C-alpha positions in Angstrom: -11.4 8.7 15.0 -10.1 9.6 11.6 -10.6 7.4 8.6 -7.5 7.0 6.4 -7.1 6.2 2.7 -5.2 2.9 2.3 -5.6 2.6 -1.5 -3.2 4.5 -3.9 -6.1 7.0 -4.5 -9.8 7.2 -4.0 -12.6 9.6 -5.1 -15.4 10.6 -2.8 -18.3 13.0 -3.3 -19.1 15.2 -0.3 -21.7 18.0 -0.7 -21.7 17.5 -4.5 -18.0 18.1 -4.7 -15.5 15.4 -5.8 -12.4 14.9 -3.6 -9.5 12.9 -4.9 -7.4 11.6 -2.0 -4.0 9.8 -2.0 -2.9 7.0 0.3 -2.5 8.3 3.8 -5.0 11.2 3.4 -7.8 11.6 5.9 -11.4 11.2 4.5 -13.3 14.5 4.9 -16.4 14.6 7.1 -19.7 14.0 5.4 -18.9 10.9 3.4 -22.1 8.8 3.3 -22.3 5.5 5.3 -22.9 3.4 2.1 -19.6 4.7 0.6 -17.7 4.1 3.9 -19.1 0.6 4.1 -18.1 -0.2 0.5 -14.6 1.4 0.8 -14.0 -0.7 4.0 -15.2 -3.9 2.3 -12.8 -3.2 -0.6 -9.9 -2.4 1.7 -9.6 1.2 0.4 -9.9 2.8 3.8 -9.2 2.0 7.5 -9.6 3.6 10.9 -6.5 5.6 11.8 -5.6 3.2 14.7 -5.3 0.3 12.2 -3.2 2.0 9.6 0.5 1.5 9.2 2.6 4.5 8.1 3.1 4.5 4.4 6.6 3.4 3.3 6.8 6.2 0.8 5.5 9.7 1.2 5.0 10.2 -2.5 2.4 9.0 -5.0 3.6 6.6 -7.7 2.7 8.7 -10.7 2.9 5.8 -13.1 2.3 6.9 -16.7 2.1 10.6 -15.6 5.6 10.7 -14.2 7.2 12.8 -17.0 4.0 14.7 -18.1 3.9 18.4 -17.6 1.2 20.0 -15.4 0.0 21.9 -18.5 -0.5 18.6 -20.3 -2.1 16.9 -17.3 -4.6 19.8 -17.1 -5.3 19.5 -20.8 -5.9 15.7 -20.3 -8.5 16.5 -17.6 -10.2 19.1 -19.8 -10.4 16.5 -22.6 -11.8 13.8 -20.3 -14.4 16.1 -18.9 -15.9 17.1 -22.2 -19.4 15.6 -22.4 -19.4 14.2 -18.8 -22.0 14.8 -16.2 -20.8 17.0 -13.3 -20.6 14.1 -10.9 -18.4 12.1 -13.4 -15.9 14.9 -14.1 -12.3 14.7 -13.1 -11.9 17.4 -10.5 -8.6 17.6 -8.4 -9.1 18.7 -4.8 -6.4 21.4 -5.5 -6.3 22.1 -9.2 -2.9 23.7 -9.1 -1.3 20.9 -7.1 0.5 18.3 -9.2 0.0 15.4 -6.8 -3.7 16.2 -6.6 -4.0 16.4 -10.4 -2.1 13.0 -10.8 -4.2 11.4 -8.1 -7.4 12.6 -9.8 -6.2 11.1 -13.1 -5.2 7.8 -11.5 -8.6 7.6 -9.8 -10.3 8.2 -13.1 -8.1 5.6 -14.8 -9.1 3.1 -12.1 -12.8 3.7 -12.7 -12.5 3.1 -16.5 
C-alpha cells in the first residue's frame, strides 16, 4: 500500500539523495522505518486508504509566489553554501517550479 504525504511538504533521504515531496505525493520506496514512524507520529504521512483527496491540486507558494525561477534557484545556491551534502536544499526535479518551491518551503520549516 502506498504511503501519501499529508503535510504541505516533507523531505526524505533515500539512498543518500534528498527528495522534497508535496502534499499528495507518494513516498518513494526505501524510506527507513524510523523516519516513517516519526512522520506518522507527527501526522506528516498516512497510508493511501486513510487519505482524503486534497482540496487543491496546487502547492501554496507563500512568500515564493511572485519570485522568478531564476531567483528561486539563486536562493537555493546561497542557502547551500557551506552546508553538508545531507543538509543541502535539493529539489527532486531542479527545473520544476513546484519542486523548487516545495524544497524551499521544507527548508524554511526546518529552520
